[in-house]
N, C-alpha and C positions, 0 to 999 in steps of 0.2 A: 675650875682653874680660871683666874682672871687674866685678861690680856695685859701685857706690859703697858706702862704709861705711854700714851700716844697711839696705842693700838686699838684693835676692835675685834670682835668675834662675829662671824656671820653664821647664823643657825638656820637659814632658810633652805633646808634640804628640799629637792636634790640639787639646787643650784648653790651649793656650799663651796665657796672659792678656796683654792689653794692660794695662800696669801704670801706673796713674795716680797721680802724687804728690798728696797731699792737704795743702794749705797750711792751717795752723791758723787758725781765725777765731773771732771773739768769740761768735758764735751757734752752738750745737751743733745738729746735725741728722743724720738718717740719710743715708747716702751714696746718690747717684743716678748711679753710674758703671756704664754698661751696656757689656759686652764682647760684640762682635758676631761672628757667623760667618754665612756664606751669600753669596748673589749676587742681583743685580738685573740685568734685561735688558729693554730697551724699544726698539720701533721707533716713531718719532714723526714726525708731519707737522706742521711748525711754520709759523706765519704771523703776521707783525706788520703791522698796517695803520696808516698815518698819514694823517690828513685835515687839510687846511690851507685856511683861508679868509682870504685877505689883506684888509686894510682898504684904503680907497680911495687912501691916500697911500703905500702900499707899492709899490715899483717892481720888485723881484725877490725871489725866495725861493730858498734853497739848503738842501737836506736831505742829511745824510750818514748812511750806514749803515756799520757794521763787519761785514764778512762773516765769520761764524764759520768756523774751520777745525778740522780734526781735532786731537785732543789725547789722548795716551796717557801714563798714569802707572802707578805700581805698583798702585794700587787702582781707578782710574777710567779708562774709555775713552770718547771721544766721536768718532764717525766721521760726518762731515758730507758729505752729497751735494751735487751742483751746485745753486747757488742760482738762483732766478728772481725778477726784479724786474718788476712790472707797474705801470705808471703811467697815470693819466688826468688831463690830457693827457700826452703824451710830453714829457720834459724837453727844453729847448732845448740844454742842454749836459750832458755826462756825462764824468766823469774818475775815474780810479782810481789809488791810490798805496798803498805799504806803508811804515809808519812804523818808527822805530828799535826798537820792541818786536815787530815782526812782524805788527802789526794791519793787515789789508787793508781800506782805507777807500774807499768808493764815494761820490762826491759828485754830486748831481743838482741842476740849476738851472733855474728857470722864470721867465719874465717875468710880472708880475702881471696883464697884460692877459688872460691865459688864464682868470682867475677861480679858482674853487675847484680844489684839487689833491688827488688821492689817490695814495698810493704803497704798494705791498705787497711785502714781502720774504717769500719762501717757500723752504723747503728741507726735505728729509727727513734724519733722523739716527738713528743707532743709539747708544744709551747703555748702558753696563754698568758694574757695580761688583762687584769680587771682594774678599772680606774673609777670604781663606784664605792660610795659609802666608806670613805677612808677618814680616820680620825686619829690624832695623837695628842696626848696631854703630858708627855714626858717633861719633867722640869729640867731647868738648867741653872746652875751647874749640875752635872750628872753625879749621882750618888755612887755608892759602892757597886762594883760589877762582879759577876761570877769570874773565877780565876781563868776559865777557858776563854772568856771575853776580854778580860783586862789585859791579857798579853798583847792585844792589838792596839795598845797605847804606847808601845815601845818605840824608841827612836832608832833609826838605822841610817846607813850612809846615804841611801837614796831617799829616805823619808826622815829628815833630820828634825824631828818634832821638838827637840830641846835647843835648837839653834836660836840664839837671841833674836835674830831678825824674824824668824818664823813665830816665835813666842810673842814678840811685840805686835806683829800684824794680827795674829789671832786674837789677842786681847783687845786691840783696837776695834776689830770687827764685831766681836761678841760681847763686849763689856757691858752692854745694857740689855742683853737678852735674859729672859726669865724662863723660856721654854727651849727644849733642845732643838725643835724644828726651826725656831727663829734663828738660833745660832748656826745651824747647818746651812740654811738657805742664805744667810748673810755671807758666809764664806763662799758658797758656790756662786752666788750672784756676782760677788767681786771677781771671782775667777773668770766667769763668762765674759765680763767686760774688759778685763785687763790682760788676758792671754790671747795670743794669736796662734792658730794651728799651723805648723810646718811639718812636712813629712820627714825631714832629715835633720833634726837638731844635733848640735855638737855633743851633747850629753843628755842622758834620759832622766836625770835626778830633779828633785824639787828646787834646789837652789839655782840651777841653771834657768829654770822657768821663772823664778822670782826675779832674778837679776836681768834677764833678757826680755821678759814679757812674751815669750814664744815657746813652742814645744809641740811634741806629738802626744799621742794618748798616754804614753808612759809619764811624761812630764805633768800632764794634767792630773793623772791619778796620784802621782807622788806628792805634788804640791797640795792637792786637796787633802790627802791623808795626813800630811805634815801639819797643816793648819787645824784639822779636826782633832788629831791626837794631842796637839799642844793645848787644846781647849778641854781635854778630858773626855773626848768622844771617841769610842773605839771604832776603828776603821780598818778594813782589810782590803788588800789588792786582789782583783779578779782578773784572770787571763782567760781568753776564749776567742771566739770568732764572731764576726758580724757577716751577715749575708746581704747580697746586693739587691735583693728583691725590694722595690720601693713600696711604700704604702701612703695612702692619702689621709689627711686630716681635713674635715669639712668645716669651713668657716663661713657659715651662712651661704651666700651665693658664690663664694670663692673656694679654692682648694689649695692647701699647702702640701706639697709632696716631699716626703722625707726619704732620704736614701743614703746608705753607707756603702763603702767599698766592701768587696768580699775578701776577707783576710783576717789576720790576727788583730786583736784589739785588747786594750786594758781599761778597766773601769774599777769601781769601788763598791763595797757594801758597808753600810753604816748601821751600828747597833742602836736600837731604841728599846728601852726597857718594856714598853707597852706594845711594840710591834715586832721585836726580834730583828734579825738581819734584813735590811732592805737595800736593793741595788740603786745606785745613782751613777750616771755617766757625767763626770765633771765637764765634759764638752758641751752639755746642754740639756740634761734631764734630771729631775729630782723625784725621788721616791719610786722610780721605776726605770727599767730599760725596755725597749720594745722586744717583741718576740722574734726579731731578726738577730738577737744576740744569743749565742750558744755558750753557756758557762762551762768551763773546763777545769781550771786550777785556781786555788786561792793560796795566799801567803802574806808575809809581812811587806814585801816589795817585789819588784820585777827581777831583782838580782837573785831572789830565792825561788820564785815561781818559774823555773827554767826547764822543767822536766819534759813537758810535752813538745815533741819534735826536736829533742836534743840528740845530736849525733856526736859520738866520740869514737876514737880509733887509736890503735897502736901501730907503730911503724918501725922499720929497721933503724937501729941506733945510728945517729948522726945524719939521717936523711931528713928531708923537709917536705915530702909529698903529703897531699891531702885529697880526700875524695871529692868528686863532684856531687852536689846534693841539690835536689829540686823537690818542691812541695806543690801539690795541686789540691784544691778544695772544690768539692762539688756538693750542691744541696738541691734536692728536688722536692718541691712543695706538692704533696698529694692533695692536701686541703689547705685553704687559706681564707680566713674570714676576718675582715677588718671593718669595724664599725666604730669609728672614733670621730668625735666632734670636739670643737674647741671654741672658747670665747677668748678674745684678745683683750687683756686687761689694759687699763690706762696707766699702769705703773709697772715697774720692772726694769730689767737691764736692756741695754741697746741690742745685744746679741740675742738670738732665739733661746728661750728657756722654756721647756715643757714640764708641766707638773700636773698630776691628777688633781681634780677638785677634791678638797677635803675640808674637814672642820679642824681648825687649829688657831691658836693665838698667834698674832703677828704684829709686826710693826710696818707701817706703810709710809714711805717717804717718796714723794713725787719729784721727778726731775724738773728743772726749769723748762720752759717752753723752748722748742728748737729755734735756732736763729732763722731769720727770714732768708728765702732763697736769693741767690745773686741777682743783681739788677740787670735786666736785659738791656742790651745796647742797640740803639736803632741801626738798621742796615746801612744807612748812609755813613754813619760814623765808623762802623766796622770796616767799610771799604777804604776809609781815609787813613787807617792805622798802617804802620809799617811792620810787617811780620819778619823779623830777622833772627830771632833766637830759637835754635832747635830745642825741642823738648819732647820727652816721651814719658808716659805715666800709665798706670793701670794696676791690675793684680798680676805682678810680674814674677813672683817666686813659684817655681815648680821644678821637679827633677828632670832637667833636660837630658834627653838621650839615654835614659835608664830603660833597660830591657826588663820589663816586669815578668817575663816568662823565663828568665835565665836562672831562677832559683834563689837561694839564700845569699845574703851578703857575706863577704869574707869575714872571718873572726877578727875582733879588734886586735888581738895578739896573734901575730902570724905563727908564733911557735906553739901556741896552745892547741892541743889536739882535740878540739871540739868545735862544733858549729851550733849556735843557739838559734831559735826561731827569731825572726825580726818582725818589725811592725811597719815595714815599707809596703804600702798598699797602693793599688792603682785606682785613684779617684777620678773617674772619667765617665762621660755620658756618650752613648751612641746617638749622634745628632743628625744622621742622615737617614733615619728611619722614615719610611713613607707615611705621610699623613700628620707629621709633627714638625714644628719649627720652634727653635730655641732663641731667646733674646737675653742680652746682658746690658745692664745700664752702666753709664758712666757720668760723672759730674764734672763740670767746668766752672771754675771761679773767675777765669780770665778769658778774654777773646783768644781764638786760635784759628790758624789756617791749617786745616786738616790735610795731611799728606798720605797717611796709611793707617790701617788697623791690622794688627797681627793677632792670631788666635793660636793657642797651644793645642796643636792637633797631632794625631797619629792617623795617617791614611793607610789603609790595608790593601787597596787595589788601585787600579789606574783607569777605572771606568767612570766617566762623568766629569762634571765641572762644578766648581764652588765659587761663591762670591759672598760679599757682605753688604747688607742693606743698613743704612743709617736712618733711624726714625726720630722724629720729634717725640717729646714726652707729652702724654695727655692724661693728667690725673694719676700719675704713678704707673703708667703702662705705655707700651709703644702706641703711637698714633700714626700720622701719615709719614710715608717715606720721603726723605728730603735729598738723599743721594745714594748711589749704588757704586760699588767698587768695580775694578776690572774683573773679568772672569778668569779663573785659574783652572785650566784643565789638570786633572789629577796626574796625567801622564807627564806633566812638567814640574810636578812637586817632588823634590828629591826624597827618596825613601830613607827613613832612619829607623833604627831598632826601637826607639821610644818616641817620646813627645818632643816637638820642637816648634818654634814659631813658624807659622805660615803667614806670609805678608800679603795683604790685599791693598792695592794701590788706588788712591782717590785723587792723585795729583793731576790726572788728565782733564778733570773738570773741577777746578779748585772750589773748595767749600770753606767759607769763613763762618765760624761758629761763635755766636754770642754766649756769654756765661749762662749756664743753666744745666738742665738734665737732658740726656740723650740716651738712645738705645742702639745697640748693634745686634743684628740677627744674621745667622748663617743661612744662605740660600743655596740650593743645589739642583742639578738636573742629571739625568742618566741614572746610574746605579752605583754611586760612590759609597764606600764604607769608611767612615771617619769617626773617630772618638775625639771629644773636646775635653781636655783636662779641667778639673775643678778643685777648689780648695774648700775644706770644711769651714763652715761659718761664713762670715762676710768680712774678709780682711780689709777691704777698701770701701765698698759701697754700702748703701742702705739695705735693710733686711728684705725689702720687697723688690730688690733689684735684679733678680734672676727669674725669668718667666718662660712659659712655653704654652703653645696652643695646638690643638688637634684640628683636623679638617672639619670636625663637628662644632667647633667653638666659634662664636661670633666675636669674642673679645679675648684678651690675654688674662683671664681671671685665674689661671693656674700658676702658682709660684713655687719655687724650689728653695730648699733649705741651705744651699751652698752658693758659691760664686765661681763662675768660670774664670779661667786665666786668660787675660787679654792685655794688649798693649796698644795705646793710641799715640800716634806720632804726628808731629807737625811743627809749626813755628808760632811763637807768641811775640808780641811787641817787646822791644827792648825795655828793660826796667820792670817788667811785669813779674808777679810772683808765679811760682809753679802752677801749671794749669790744670790741676786736678786735686780734689780734696774730698775727704770723708765728711759726712754731715756731722 
C-alpha cells in the first residue's frame, strides 16, 4: 500500500510512528500529538450501587442493568468475570434478555410497598492495553461491509449522518484520503481542535456540537460517529464508565498524568476490515482507550443505549410522584501495572491527542509557527499607565453549586415515568494532599493591575488556611514567586453543596503585570480538605499549562492533561483589548 500523495510511510520498527494528519486552522500552536508505546494491565473489583426511595403514589419500580461482557480488540482487552447482583429487598420479578446489539439486559421489578430499595451489581474484571506492533492498511473509500457491521452506517436523530452539513464537512476532511486510518484521524483531529468540553450542554446530539463548538462526551461521540458514517466508515456508540485512578505517561525526563472523572462516559468503536472493531475516544485518543475505561453497552446512539441504570415506575393515575434515585460507583484495583512512554511529535492538533505507534499510510501537514509572545513592557512604563477598566478572564465555565452526591438529574420530561443515567461527572482534583502542589498558567496580552484570583473549589472541612501564590514563568513552568494573596481561613469560607468561586485578594499589595505568561498555585497550611474543579482538555490555555510537583521534585516537570477552573480579576488601561488570550 503506497501512502497518499504528500505522505510517507515509516517502517523503522519499533519506533514506527502513528501518523496524525494536521488540519490547518486559523490559530497557530505547537503540536500536541503524543505517540505511545507500552502496556497497561489491571485487575479490578467493580461495584455499582443504586438506592431508590419511592414516593407514596408510586406503585412499582423497575431497574435495569446491562451486564458487561468480555471484549477483545487489537489494542484493548476486557475480560469480565461472573456478575453478582445483591438486592434489598429481593425483587418480586427478574427477567433477562439480549438485544439486537448483543447487550445482556437484566430487569428487576419491586412493588412500592416494600419501601426503599437498594441494588448492587458487582464483578471482577481484567483490563489490558497493548500499544505495540500495530498496523493497518485498510483502503478508503471503504468497500462492502458485512451486514452486521453495515447497519452502523445508519443515520439517527442524534447521529445525523445524512445531514447536508455533516456530509459536506466529512467530504471536506476526507476527500484526499486513500486509507481508512487517514480518513478517521483527519476527522478526529479536526474534532479535537474544534470542540470544547462542557459538562452540561443544552443538547447531546451531533448538530448541537457542530453548531456551537462545544459539548460533553455524548456530543463528541455523536459528532464523530456522524462524520465517520457519512464517509462510509461503520461506527458504533459505546457507553460505560471511566475510573478516576490516574496514570502516567513518561516523556523523557518529564511526566504527563492522565486522569478522568469516575462516572459514566460515552465513546466510539470504529470498524476496520483488517483490525475489526477498535475503540476511540473522540475527546483525545485514537485506536485505543485506556484500561480505566469499562465497556458496558453498545448501540446506534445514546438515545438507544439507555438500559444500564434505567429506572422506570408506575404510579397512581393522575399523580405526579417520582422516586428518589442515587448511583454510586466504586472500583478497587487489586493489581495495576502501567508502563507507557511517549514521543511528542512536531505535527498534530493543538489539543492533546494520544495514539499508539503504528505502521500506517498518512498525510502530514504542519501548522505555521506559533506567533511570538507578547512584548514585555518596562516596569517604569507599566507604572505610568492608568488602570481604570475592570476586567476578569480565565477558565470560567463550571457547574456552580451542583451537588454531585445528590444522585441523578431530573428527567427532561417531568411527566415521563423514567430516569436515565446521566453523564454529569465530578472532574476535580484533591489539591490539599500533603507533599504535592498544583499550579495553573494564565496568559496576558495587555498590562493589568491584579486585584484577585478566584479558584473553583469545594472545601469539605474548616481546618486550615489557603492562599494563592503568583509565579513568573520560566521556560514553560513556574519560576520565582512574585506575589502572594491574602490568607483565607477555611472557617471563613462559606460552605456550599458543590463548587463555587473562592476569591483570594491581591489588592493589599498592588501587582502590575506586564503582558506575558504567569502561574498561580494553591498554598495551604493545617489540614484542609479541598478539591479544585477542572475541565477536560485545555479550553483556555496552552497544553503544558497545568502542572504539579511533589516534595521529591526539584522542578515542575509533571504536567496534567486538564485545565483547572480559575478567574483572574483586575484593571486594564482604557482602550486596551481584553487581557487574556489563548495562544
